[in-house]
C-alpha positions as CSV (number, residue, x, y, z in Angstrom):
1,M,219.7,214.2,59.5
2,I,219.1,216.0,56.2
3,L,215.4,216.1,56.9
4,F,216.0,217.4,60.4
5,A,218.3,220.1,59.1
6,G,215.8,221.1,56.4
7,M,213.0,221.4,58.8
8,A,215.1,223.3,61.3
9,S,216.1,225.7,58.5
10,S,212.5,226.2,57.4
11,L,211.6,227.0,61.1
12,M,214.4,229.6,61.3
13,V,213.3,231.3,58.1
14,V,209.7,231.6,59.3
15,E,211.1,233.0,62.6
16,M,213.4,235.5,60.9
17,R,210.9,236.8,58.4
18,A,208.4,237.4,61.2
19,G,211.0,239.4,63.1
20,L,211.0,236.9,65.9
21,V,213.7,234.9,67.7
22,T,211.5,232.6,69.7
23,L,213.5,229.4,69.1
24,F,216.8,231.0,67.9
25,P,219.0,230.0,70.9
26,A,217.7,226.4,71.0
27,L,218.1,225.7,67.3
28,C,221.6,227.3,67.1
29,W,222.7,225.5,70.2
30,L,221.5,222.2,68.7
31,A,223.4,223.0,65.4
32,F,226.6,223.5,67.4
33,Y,225.8,220.4,69.6
34,F,225.2,218.0,66.7
35,G,226.8,219.6,63.7
36,G,229.9,221.1,65.3
37,T,231.4,224.6,65.0
38,V,231.0,225.1,61.2
39,A,227.3,224.1,61.2
40,G,226.6,226.2,64.3
41,V,228.4,229.3,62.9
42,V,226.6,229.0,59.5
43,T,223.2,228.6,61.2
44,S,223.9,231.6,63.6
45,V,225.2,233.9,60.9
46,A,222.5,233.0,58.4
47,S,219.7,233.5,61.0
48,I,221.0,236.8,62.3
49,S,221.8,238.1,58.8
50,T,218.4,237.2,57.5
51,G,216.7,238.9,60.4
52,L,218.7,242.1,60.0
53,Y,218.1,242.1,56.2
54,F,214.3,242.0,56.6
55,H,214.0,244.3,59.6
56,W,216.9,246.7,59.5
57,S,214.7,249.7,59.4
58,N,212.9,248.7,62.6
59,R,215.3,249.9,65.4
60,Q,213.8,247.7,68.1
61,I,213.9,244.4,66.1
62,R,217.3,245.3,64.8
63,H,218.7,245.7,68.3
64,L,217.1,242.4,69.2
65,F,218.9,240.5,66.4
66,L,222.2,242.3,67.1
67,S,222.0,241.2,70.8
68,Y,222.3,237.5,69.6
69,I,225.7,238.1,68.2
70,P,227.4,237.7,71.6
71,V,225.1,234.7,72.2
72,A,226.4,233.1,69.1
73,L,230.0,233.7,70.2
74,L,229.1,232.0,73.5
75,F,227.8,229.0,71.7
76,T,231.0,228.8,69.7
77,A,233.1,228.7,72.8
78,A,230.9,226.6,75.1
79,A,228.3,224.6,73.1
80,D,229.2,221.4,75.0
81,I,228.1,223.0,78.3
82,G,224.7,222.1,79.6
83,T,221.6,224.3,79.2
84,G,221.6,224.8,82.9
85,V,224.6,227.1,82.4
86,L,223.9,228.4,78.9
87,V,220.4,229.7,79.8
88,P,221.4,232.1,82.6
89,A,224.6,233.0,80.7
90,G,222.6,233.9,77.6
91,I,220.2,236.0,79.6
92,V,223.1,238.0,81.2
93,L,224.8,238.6,77.8
94,Q,221.6,239.9,76.1
95,L,220.7,242.1,79.1
96,A,224.2,243.5,79.1
97,F,224.0,244.3,75.4
98,H,220.7,246.1,75.7
99,A,221.9,248.0,78.8
100,A,225.0,249.1,76.9
101,I,222.9,250.8,74.2
102,R,220.5,252.1,76.9
103,K,217.5,250.2,75.6
104,C,216.9,247.9,78.5
105,S,213.7,247.8,80.5
106,V,211.8,245.6,82.9
107,N,209.5,244.3,80.0
108,L,212.5,243.5,77.8
109,A,214.3,241.7,80.6
110,G,211.2,239.6,81.2
111,M,210.8,238.8,77.6
112,I,214.5,237.8,77.2
113,A,214.3,235.5,80.3
114,A,211.1,233.9,79.2
115,T,212.6,233.3,75.7
116,W,215.6,231.5,77.1
117,I,213.5,229.4,79.5
118,I,211.3,228.2,76.6
119,N,214.4,227.5,74.5
120,G,215.9,225.4,77.3
121,I,212.8,223.3,77.6
122,F,212.6,222.9,73.8
123,A,216.2,221.8,73.5
124,H,215.8,219.3,76.3
125,L,212.6,218.0,74.6
126,L,214.4,217.4,71.3
127,L,217.3,215.7,73.1
128,F,214.9,213.4,75.0
129,F,213.2,212.3,71.8
130,M,216.6,211.9,70.1
131,V,217.7,209.5,72.8
132,E,214.4,207.6,72.8
133,D,213.4,207.5,69.1
134,G,216.5,208.9,67.3
135,I,216.2,211.3,64.3
136,A,212.7,210.2,63.5
137,G,211.5,211.3,67.0
138,C,213.1,214.7,66.6
139,A,211.6,215.1,63.1
140,V,208.1,214.4,64.5
141,I,208.5,216.9,67.3
142,L,210.1,219.5,64.9
143,T,207.2,218.9,62.5
144,I,204.6,219.6,65.2
145,V,206.5,222.8,66.2
146,L,207.0,223.9,62.6
147,V,203.2,223.5,61.7
148,S,202.2,225.3,65.0
149,L,204.7,228.1,64.3
150,A,203.6,228.4,60.7
151,H,199.9,228.7,61.8
152,D,201.0,231.2,64.5
153,Y,203.0,233.1,61.9
154,Q,199.9,233.5,59.7
155,F,197.9,234.8,62.6
156,R,200.7,237.2,63.6
157,N,201.1,238.3,60.0
158,R,197.4,239.3,59.9
159,L,197.9,241.0,63.2
160,H,200.9,242.9,61.9
161,I,198.9,244.0,58.9
162,F,196.2,245.2,61.2
163,T,198.6,246.9,63.6
164,D,200.5,248.5,60.7
165,R,197.1,249.9,59.5
166,I,196.4,251.3,62.9
167,K,199.9,252.8,63.0
168,T,199.3,254.4,59.6
169,L,195.9,255.8,60.6
170,S,197.4,257.1,63.9
171,L,200.2,258.9,62.1
172,Q,197.7,260.4,59.6
173,N,195.6,261.6,62.4
174,R,198.6,263.2,64.1
175,L,199.7,264.9,60.9
176,V,196.2,266.2,60.1
177,S,195.9,267.5,63.7
178,F,199.2,269.2,63.2
179,L,197.6,271.3,60.4
180,Y,195.5,273.0,63.1
181,N,197.7,272.6,66.2
182,P,201.3,273.2,65.4
183,D,204.1,271.5,67.4
184,D,207.7,272.6,67.2
185,S,208.9,269.1,67.6
186,F,207.0,267.9,64.5
187,M,208.6,269.8,61.6
188,L,206.7,269.2,58.4
189,F,206.4,271.5,55.4
190,L,205.0,271.3,51.9
191,M,206.8,272.6,48.8
192,D,204.2,273.6,46.2
193,G,206.0,274.7,43.0
194,T,209.0,276.8,44.2
195,Q,207.4,278.0,47.5
196,V,207.7,276.1,50.8
197,W,204.7,276.4,53.2
198,T,204.1,275.5,56.8
199,M,201.2,273.1,57.3
200,Q,199.3,276.2,58.5
201,G,199.6,277.8,55.1
202,K,202.3,280.4,55.8
203,P,205.6,280.8,53.9
204,A,208.5,278.9,55.5
205,S,212.3,279.2,55.3
206,V,213.7,275.7,55.2
207,P,216.3,273.8,53.1
208,I,214.9,273.3,49.6
209,P,216.0,270.3,47.5
210,E,218.0,271.5,44.6
211,T,216.4,269.2,42.1
212,P,213.3,267.7,43.7
213,S,212.2,264.5,42.1
214,K,209.1,264.4,39.9
215,T,208.2,260.9,41.0
216,F,207.8,259.2,44.4
217,S,211.1,259.2,46.3
218,I,212.8,260.0,49.6
219,E,216.0,262.0,49.6
220,K,218.1,262.9,52.7
221,H,219.4,266.5,53.2
222,G,221.3,266.5,56.5
223,D,218.7,266.2,59.3
224,W,215.9,266.8,56.8
225,I,214.2,264.5,54.4
226,A,212.4,265.4,51.2
227,V,209.6,263.1,50.2
228,S,208.5,263.7,46.6
229,T,205.1,263.0,45.1
230,N,204.0,263.6,41.5
231,S,202.9,267.2,42.3
232,S,204.5,268.2,45.6
233,V,207.4,267.7,47.9
234,F,207.1,267.3,51.7
235,I,210.1,268.4,53.7
236,A,210.3,266.9,57.2
237,E,212.6,266.9,60.2
238,G,212.6,265.3,63.7
239,A,209.6,263.2,64.7
240,A,207.9,263.8,61.4
241,A,210.9,262.6,59.4
242,H,211.3,259.5,61.6
243,E,207.6,258.6,61.4
244,L,207.4,259.1,57.6
245,E,210.5,256.9,57.1
246,S,208.9,254.2,59.2
247,L,206.0,253.7,56.8
248,G,206.1,251.3,53.9
249,N,205.9,252.7,50.4
250,A,202.1,252.0,49.9
251,E,201.3,253.6,53.3
252,L,203.6,256.5,52.7
253,K,202.0,257.3,49.3
254,E,198.5,257.1,50.9
255,T,199.5,259.4,53.8
256,L,201.1,262.0,51.5
257,A,198.1,262.0,49.2
258,L,195.8,262.5,52.2
259,L,198.0,265.3,53.5
260,E,198.2,267.1,50.2
261,N,194.5,266.9,49.6
262,V,193.7,268.2,53.2
263,W,196.3,270.9,52.9
264,K,194.9,272.2,49.6
265,A,191.3,272.0,50.7
266,S,192.1,273.8,54.0
267,F,194.3,276.5,52.7
268,S,192.7,277.2,49.4
269,K,190.0,278.8,51.5
270,R,192.6,280.7,53.4
271,R,194.2,282.0,50.2
272,L,190.8,283.0,49.0
273,E,190.2,284.9,52.3
274,N,193.5,286.7,51.9
275,A,192.7,287.6,48.3
276,F,189.3,288.9,49.4
277,L,190.7,291.0,52.2
278,G,193.3,292.5,49.8
279,A,190.6,293.4,47.4
280,A,188.4,294.8,50.2
281,M,191.2,297.0,51.4
282,M,191.7,298.3,47.9
283,F,188.0,299.1,47.6
284,V,188.0,300.8,51.0
285,Q,190.8,303.0,49.8
286,L,188.9,303.8,46.6
287,A,185.8,304.6,48.6
288,D,187.8,307.0,50.8
289,R,189.4,308.6,47.8
290,R,186.2,309.3,45.9
291,D,184.8,311.2,48.9
292,S,187.1,314.0,49.8
293,D,185.2,314.5,53.1
294,T,186.1,311.0,54.4
295,H,189.5,310.6,52.9
296,S,191.6,308.2,55.1
297,H,188.6,308.1,57.5
298,S,188.7,304.3,57.8
299,V,192.4,304.2,58.6
300,R,192.0,306.9,61.3
301,V,189.0,305.1,62.9
302,S,191.0,301.9,62.9
303,R,193.9,303.5,64.7
304,L,191.7,305.2,67.3
305,S,189.7,302.0,67.9
306,V,193.0,300.2,68.7
307,K,194.0,302.8,71.2
308,L,190.7,302.7,72.9
309,A,190.8,298.8,73.0
310,Q,194.2,299.0,74.6
311,I,193.0,301.3,77.4
312,L,190.0,298.9,77.9
313,G,192.4,296.0,78.3
314,L,191.4,293.9,75.3
315,S,193.6,290.9,74.3
316,H,196.0,291.1,71.4
317,S,194.0,288.7,69.3
318,S,190.8,290.7,70.0
319,I,192.5,293.9,69.0
320,L,193.5,292.3,65.6
321,Q,189.9,291.5,64.9
322,L,188.9,295.0,66.0
323,Q,191.5,296.6,63.8
324,L,190.3,294.8,60.8
325,G,186.6,295.5,61.5
326,A,187.2,299.1,62.1
327,L,189.2,299.4,58.9
328,L,186.3,297.8,56.9
329,H,183.5,299.4,58.8
330,D,182.3,301.5,55.9
331,I,182.9,298.9,53.2
332,G,179.2,298.7,52.6
333,K,179.3,302.2,51.1
334,L,180.6,300.5,47.9
335,A,177.0,299.4,47.3
336,V,175.7,303.0,47.7
337,P,175.5,305.1,44.5
338,G,178.5,307.4,44.1
339,R,176.3,310.5,43.6
340,L,175.0,310.1,47.2
341,I,178.4,309.5,48.7
342,M,179.8,312.6,47.0
343,K,176.8,314.8,47.5
344,K,177.8,318.0,49.4
345,G,174.4,319.3,50.4
346,L,171.9,317.9,52.9
347,L,170.4,314.4,52.0
348,T,166.7,313.9,51.6
349,K,164.9,311.3,53.7
350,S,165.0,308.7,50.9
351,E,168.6,309.4,50.2
352,R,169.4,309.0,53.9
353,N,167.5,305.6,53.9
354,V,169.7,304.4,51.0
355,I,172.9,305.6,52.9
356,E,171.7,303.7,56.0
357,T,171.7,300.4,54.1
358,H,175.6,300.3,54.1
359,P,176.0,298.4,57.4
360,E,173.9,295.5,56.1
361,S,175.6,295.6,52.7
362,G,179.0,295.5,54.3
363,A,178.1,292.6,56.6
364,K,176.9,290.6,53.7
365,L,180.3,291.1,52.0
366,L,182.0,289.7,55.0
367,G,179.4,287.1,55.9
368,A,180.9,284.3,53.8
369,M,184.2,284.6,55.7
370,Q,183.5,282.6,58.9
371,K,186.9,283.6,60.4
372,Y,185.8,287.2,60.5
373,D,182.5,287.0,62.5
374,E,183.7,289.8,64.9
375,A,184.7,292.1,62.0
376,S,181.3,291.4,60.4
377,S,179.5,292.4,63.6
378,I,181.4,295.7,63.7
379,V,180.4,296.5,60.1
380,L,176.8,295.6,60.8
381,Q,176.4,297.4,64.2
382,H,178.7,300.4,64.3
383,H,175.7,302.8,63.9
384,E,173.6,301.1,66.6
385,H,172.9,303.1,69.8
386,I,172.9,302.0,73.5
387,D,169.3,303.1,73.9
388,G,168.2,301.2,70.7
389,S,167.6,304.3,68.6
390,G,170.3,303.4,66.0
391,Y,170.2,301.4,62.8
392,P,169.9,299.0,61.0
393,Q,168.5,296.6,63.6
394,G,167.7,299.0,66.4
395,I,169.4,296.7,69.0
396,S,170.5,298.1,72.4
397,G,172.9,297.7,75.3
398,S,175.0,294.6,75.5
399,S,173.3,293.2,72.4
400,I,175.7,295.4,70.5
401,S,179.1,293.9,70.1
402,L,181.8,295.6,72.3
403,F,183.9,296.0,69.2
404,A,181.1,297.8,67.5
405,R,180.6,300.1,70.5
406,I,184.3,301.0,70.3
407,V,184.2,301.7,66.6
408,S,181.0,303.8,67.0
409,V,182.8,306.2,69.3
410,A,185.9,306.3,67.2
411,D,183.8,306.8,64.0
412,V,181.9,309.8,65.5
413,F,185.0,311.3,67.0
414,D,186.8,311.3,63.7
415,A,183.7,312.7,61.9
416,I,183.5,315.6,64.3
417,T,187.2,316.4,64.3
418,S,187.7,316.0,60.5
419,P,186.9,318.8,58.0
420,R,183.6,318.2,56.2
421,A,181.5,320.2,53.7
422,Y,179.2,321.2,56.4
423,H,181.8,322.1,59.1
424,S,185.5,322.9,59.4
425,G,186.4,320.3,62.0
426,K,186.2,320.8,65.7
427,S,188.9,320.4,68.3
428,D,189.4,317.1,70.3
429,T,188.1,318.8,73.4
430,D,184.9,320.0,71.6
431,A,184.4,316.5,70.1
432,L,184.8,314.9,73.5
433,A,182.2,317.3,75.0
434,E,179.8,316.5,72.2
435,I,180.2,312.8,72.6
436,K,179.8,313.0,76.4
437,K,176.4,314.5,76.0
438,Y,175.3,311.1,74.7
439,R,177.3,309.0,77.1
440,G,175.2,306.0,78.2
441,R,172.5,307.0,75.7
442,Y,174.1,306.6,72.2
443,F,177.5,305.5,73.3
444,D,178.9,303.0,75.7
445,A,179.9,304.8,78.9
446,N,183.1,302.8,79.4
447,V,184.3,303.5,75.8
448,V,183.6,307.2,76.3
449,D,185.6,307.2,79.5
450,A,188.4,305.4,77.7
451,L,188.4,308.2,75.0
452,E,188.6,310.9,77.7
453,A,191.5,309.0,79.4
454,M,193.3,308.8,76.1
455,L,192.9,312.5,75.4
456,R,194.0,313.4,78.9
457,E,197.3,311.5,78.3
458,T,198.0,313.3,75.0
């Protein structure tokens, strides 16, 4: 009997550690049937407690173990009733428990029914060998079951490791995808120093841990969790918090290290771009200031280009690119000697040739920034003409970017209406008349019409 109890206990431990309850009803019922109430209660409490201890963080398995509490109470009250009654009664009790917590499904009902049928067969098998061969017969059958279950457990353990790895990789894939495709239901932020950032590299306003840990740890702050690494703190809510908490420590450390590296690699370039644009804006302002003829020219061209784009029906995102490109359209003049920029008299041919290199110089400055391809095309092409007579490439028609065609009209309009050393600045009407002379030749006809419509409304 001691051998029988020891083997049964080993079997239960293997089951509980694996998060399974395959033979739980049968072994607990046999403990009540042969050992009485005390032995049955001890077996039931020990088995359920062990399972909950090892798998409390897994909601599905936790609910499965909790559903056997009413089953254990049933055994306490009716262990002497045959399995023909206990099996359907146990099925009903478990289904009622899961229905009460709104976790019942067709698949779960099928699994519970199959488990109870298997347990009924197993209990009858042990009783049969008990009658025929006594304790020795039960021990042989239990040994076979224990060896088979242990082998099965090793296979399932490898399968769990594999599925856990797949789960971790899947989570990492979702988190990295979130860097580029934000989802409001997946709230995840990174605290770098004292600043909290969205995973898209923008400042965020979220609860900040008062004393973030310097080592790996997870701290709860209401609905939020703060997961600390050696250098950063990830702050999560909702699905992101739930999924990060479901990972083991090793997988969590690996996931956070990956996220941190991807985030820094992705957004260090973005920070570089922002710094570049800030510096470019400063240089554009300096270029405008050193030439009194073109003071604030870039800003005016940008504003006019936006108005023309709105009349032409361009999208908001396109207008943002246009606004930036128009603002920077003359940035290449930074590479032109100051004496030529500030020269008040007529330029010689060679000096004109130097001036005409500024579109290519400006495009090279923006060329490294892949995000600003449209802005770069504006800088390069804003002196091209529809008939191909412009510079620097001599391209024509639709080969010229629509954005560049818009800026070309805005650039010339501002040059005509602004005071220069060689003229006092003409009226809007005169400027429009001058531009219309070259409608369809130098300038895009639709853009010229948009300019006329704009002036008509003002």
